[in-house]
N, C-alpha and C positions, 0 to 999 in steps of 0.2 A: 732886543726882547720882542719887539713887534714882529720881526721876521721869523723869530723862533716860534712864536705863537701860531703864525700863519702856517709854518711847516708842520707843526704838530696837528693842526686842524686838517691840513691836506692829507696827512698820513692816516688820521682817524677816518676821514671821509672815504679814502681809498679802501681801507679795511672794511668799512661798513658796506661799501658797494660790493666788494668781493664776497663778504658774508652773505648779503642778500642774494647775489648771483648764485652762490653755491647752494643756498637753501632752495632757490627756484629750480636749479638743476636736480637736486635731490627729490623735490616734489614731483617733477616731471618723470624722473627715473622710477620713483615708487609708483606713479600712476601707470607707467608702461608695464611694470612688473605685475601690478594689480590686474591690469587688463589682460595680460598673458595668463595669469593664474585663473582669472574668470573664464577665459576662453577654454583653457584646459578642463576646468570643472564642467563647463557646458558640454564639452565633447564627451567627458566621462558620463554625465547624466544622459546624453543622447545615446551613448552605447548601451547603458543599462536599460533605457526605455526601448531601444531597438530590439533587445532580446525579448521584450514582452509585447511587441506590436505584432499582431496577427491579423492579416486582412486590413481593414480600414481603421481599426481602433486599437486602443491600449487595453490589454486584457490581463489584469492582475488577479492572482489567486486571492480570494477574500479571507478575512479572519472571522471567526465566530460562525453563526448560522446564517444561511441564506435561503430564501424561499424559492421553491420551484413548483411549476405547474405541470401536472401530468398531461402531456400532449396527446399521447396515444398508448394503448396497451395491446400487445400482440401475444397470443398463445403460441408458444413454440412446440409444446407437446402437452400431455395430460397433466404434468406437474410443474412445468416451467413457463413463466410469463416474462416478457420483456416490457419494461416501463421506459418510455421515452420522456425525458424531463427537459423543460426549457425554463430559463430564469424568469421569475415572476416580475422582476423589475425591468425586464427588457434589455438589460445591459449585456455586453459581450461576455462570452465564456472564455476562461483561460484554457490553453491546451494542457495536457497532463502526460505523465510518463505512462506508457501502456503497461497495464498490469496493476495499476493503483485502484483504490476503492473509494466510495463515498460513505461517510458516516451519517446516518439518519437519526433524527430525534422524532419518535413517533408518539402520538397521543392516542393510545389504544383504549377504547371504551372499557370500563371496568377495572382499569389499572391506574392507581393514583399518581404514580411517578411516570415521567416520560420513559419510554423504552428506547435504548440506544443500540443500534445495530449497524453493521458495516456490510456492504455488498460491493463486489467487484464491478467496475465499469467494463462493459462488454463490447464497446465499439472503439474505433480508432482514437488514439490519443491526440490526433491532429484535427479531430472533428470539433468544430466550434459552434455549430448551430444548436446542438442538443447534447445531453448526456444520456447514455442508456445503461440500465442495470437489468440483468436477467436473473430472476429469483426463483428458486425451487421451493415448492410447498413442502415443508417438513411435516410428514405425516407420522403420527404416533404409531409405534410398532404394535402388532397384535401379539397376543399370547400364543403359546404353542398349539392350543386347540382352536385358534382362529378368532377367539373372543377379544373384545376390547379390554385392555389393562385398566383397572380402576385408577382414577386420579391421574392418568397420563393423558395429556392433551397434545394436539398438533402444535407445531412451533408458533409462538405468539406473534412474532414479527412477520414471518412468511405468511401466516394465515391472514394477518391484517392486510398485507399487500394483495393477496390473492382474492380475498372474500369481501374486503371493505373498500379498498381504494378504487376510485373510478376516474375516468378521463375528466380533466378539469379540476381535480382536487389539488390542494396545496400541501407540499411537504417541506420540512426543514432539513437542510443538509450542510455539512461542512465541506470545505474545499477538498479535492482529491488528495489522498495521502497514501502512505505505505512504502515499504522498502523493497517490495517484490515487483520489479519493473524491468523492462527490456532496455538495455543501453543501445540507443540508436546510433551512437558514434562508432560502435564496433563494426568489424568487417567479417567476423567469424561466422561459420554456419550456426543455425539456431535449431534446437530440437525442443519442441513443445510436447509435453506429456500430460494428458488430462484424463481424469476419471470423473464421470458423471457431470455434475454442475461445475466441476473444476475447469470446464471448458471456457467459462466466461472470461477470465483474464487472458487466456490464450487467444480468444477471438480478438481482444483488444490489441494484443501484440501482432497478430497476423494481419489484421486490417490496417494497422499503422504502417507495417512494412510494405503492404501493397499500395496504400495511398501515397507513401513517400517514394514509390517506384524503386524500392531497394532491390539490389541484385544478390543479396545474401541468400544462400541455400537454406530452405526452411523445411523441416519435417514436423508434421503434426501426427501424434499418436493419440487416438481418442477412444477410450474404453467405456463401454456401457453394458448393462446386462443383456439388452436385446435391441433390435433395430428400431423399435417404437420409441426408444428413449433417446435416440439421436436428436440433436437440435440443429437446425439450419443445414441439413445434409445437402440439399440442392445447391445452396449457396457455396458450401465447401467444395462440392463437385465442380461447380462452375469456375471458381478461382483456381482450382487445381488444373483444370483444362486450359485456362487462359494464361497461366503463369508457369513457365517451364521450371522455375526454381522452387516451386512449392510442391511438396509431396505429402499426401494424406493417407493414413492407414487407420482403419477402425478395428476395434477388438470387441467381440461379443462373448461375454462370460457364460451366458445361459445356453444350454443345449436346445435343440428343436428348431422348428421352421422359423421362429421369430429371431433366432440367433444368426440367420443367414441374410445376405443381401444379394450379391451377384457372385457367380463363380469366379474365383481368382481375385476378388475385390474386397475380401474381408478376411479377418483372422479370428480364430476361436480361442477362448480362454482369456486369461488376464495378460496385461502388458508386462513383458519382462525385458531386462537389459539384453539378454541373448537375442530375443526377437527384434528388438530395436536395431541391433548391430547387423543381424542377418538381412534386414530389409533395407540396408544401405546407409543408415545414419552414421556419420563419422563420430568417433569417440573424442575427437578434438574440438567438438562443438561446444557452445554454451547450452546447458540443459536447464529447462524451466519445468517444474513439476507442481501440479496442483490436483488434489483429489482426496479421496478418503484416506484416513490415517494409515491403515495397513498397506494400501497401495504405495503411498509415499515412502513409508518405512522400507518396503521391498525395493523400490526403484532407487532410492538414495543409497541404500546399502549396496545394491548391485553396482551402481556407478562408482562408489568408492572401491569396491573389489576389482573393478575394471581399470583402476588407477587413473580415473578421471580427476583432474585437478579440482580440489575442493572449491577454489575460487570460481570454477565454471559450473558449479551446481547451485541452482537457485530454487527455492521452494516457498510456496505460500504458507504463511504462519499465523493466520487469524481464522477465527471461526471455531465452532465446537468440535468439528471433526478434523483435527489438524495433526500434522506430524508430531510425534512425541519428541520434543526438542530436548536433547541432552545438553547439560551444562558444559560448554567447551571453553569459555573465557576463564582462564585460571585465576585472574584477578578478582572474579566475582565470587569465587569459592572461599570458604573459611580457611584459616591458616593451616589447620590440620585436616588433611583430606581423609575421607573414609570414616569420619566421625558423624554422629547424629547431633542435631542441635534442637533444643526445646523451643517450640514456637507456641505462643498462647494467643488465642483470638479472644480479646477482652469482652466484646459485646455478647458473643455466643457462649463464652466461658468454656471453650474447648481447647484442649492441649494436644499437641502431636510432637513426635520426634522426627524432625526433618532430616532426610539424607539426600544424596545426589540423585537417587532413583525417584525421589518424590516430585522432581520437576520444579516448576516455578511455584511461588507461594500461592498463586491463584489455583493452579492444578492441585496443590496439596490441600488447600482450603476446600475445594470442591470434593475431593476424595474423603474429607472428614465431615462433609455435610454442612460446611459453612458457606453461606451465600454471600458473594461479593459481586456487586453490580459490575458488568463489564461490557465492552463492545468489540474493539478490534483485536484484542489479545496480542498486540504487537507493540505496545508502548507508544501508540500514536494518538488515540482519541482522548485519553485522560479520564475515561469513565470510571475506571477501577481505583482511582487515587484514594489511598487509605493512610490514615495517620499512624505513624510509628511511635508507640508509647515508650518503648524501651528497646535498645539494641541497634544494630546496624545491618543494612542490606547491601548486596551487590547486584549488578545487572548483567544478564547473560547477553544482552545486546543494548546498544545505546538508545535511550528514549529519543523521540523525535524533537522534544523541546525540554527545557529545564524543568525539573520536578520541584514542587514547592518544598521548602525546607521543613523538615520534620514529618514528611510524608514519603510514600513510595508508590510505585506502580507494580502491584503484585503479579500482573500478567507477564512481566519480564524480570522479576526480582527473585533473588534467593537470599536466605539469611547468612550473614557472616559471623554473627554472634547470637547468643540467647536473645530471643525476640518476642515482643508483645505488640500486637496490632489491634487497632480499634475496629475490629470486624467481628 
C-alpha cells in the first residue's frame, strides 16, 4: 500500500507539472497572439493617420463650427470679392476635395437668427495655409423702368460679406463638404464649364490639378456677360501659357466693345455643347458644370443629347440659382407615378398638390410662399431639417449624414405619401 500511494502521488505530481506547463505555454502563446494583434492594430491606425497627415502635422476635418479669422480681402471685380481665411485656433487645416464648399453661420445685424449660407472654396484643395472663398454681391434687380423694386433688397449674406466683413473679423464655418468635387484619382480629360461666379469651384479644381502637377488634359470654358466681369483673367492666361495641358476659352454674351478681348482669343454668345466640341474638348471627358440655372439646363441637356455618359456629367447643386433637378431616383418616388400628392405645411397652414414637376419639397414650399430656412440645398448642412408630422418622404440623393428620426431634409426630399410638415 505504501508503494501504491507513492505511485499515485508521483502520477498526480506529473499531471500537475504537465498542467502547469501547458497553462504557461498557453499564456505565452496568447501573449504572442495579443502582441501580434496589437501590432496589426497599430499598423492600421498608422495607415489611417497617414492618410490624414499633411506636411508636419495631423489635419483632421473638424465637426461642428470652427472659428476663422479673415486674413485678407481682395476685390476681383466690381461685384466679386475673395476672402482669405485662416483658423483662429492656429491649428492645421485639412485638405479638401476640389469643388467643395464651406458652410458659414453669420450673425447679421438686424436678424435675430444666425444666417446659414454656403460658398464654394475657390483655391486648391491641397492648400493647407488658408481657405479662400470668392463671393459675388447679389444685387437686387431693378424694375423695367430702372427704378428699385419696393421691398426687394440685396442678398443678405453676400451684402454682409461685402459691406460689413473686414480683415481681422472672426467667422464661424463648418468643415468643407459637398458632393460636387473632382476625383483626383481619375486619368480622364477634364472639361470645366463655368458661368459667372460659377467659376469659383472650377478654380479650385484647376488649381489643385496644377499644384499636383497633373498631366490630365483640362479645358476651361468660362462665360460672362462682358470682359469686365472676368475674374483672375491674368492668372488664367498665365497658367494656360505655362501648362500645355490646360486650355482656356472665354465666352461673352453681351454685344459691343466690352464683349471683346483680343482677336481670336474670345467667343461671342453663350457656351454651347457644339462650341465646346468645336474648340477641341473631347466628349469622353469628365464634365463639371456650374453657373446660372438656364445655362446648366442647356449644357447638361446638350451633353445628354451628345450621348455623354451620365456618370461623367457633374454639376453644382446648391444655392438659389441652381439646375432644376428632376427626380431620377425611382425609389424616391411614390408607388404610383404621375399622381399628385397632397402636402400640408402645418405652421403656415398652406396646402399644395405635389407632382414630379414640383421638384423637391423645399422648391415646392418656396413656390407656395412657405419659408424654410436653408443653406446648402444639397443635403449637407442640415439647416432645413424639418419635422414630419404625417406621411413618408424619399430622397432624390443620399444625405451626407443620417437624418433625425421623424424629420426630413426638404432640400433633397420628395413626398411618397400624403404629407404634413411642421413648416
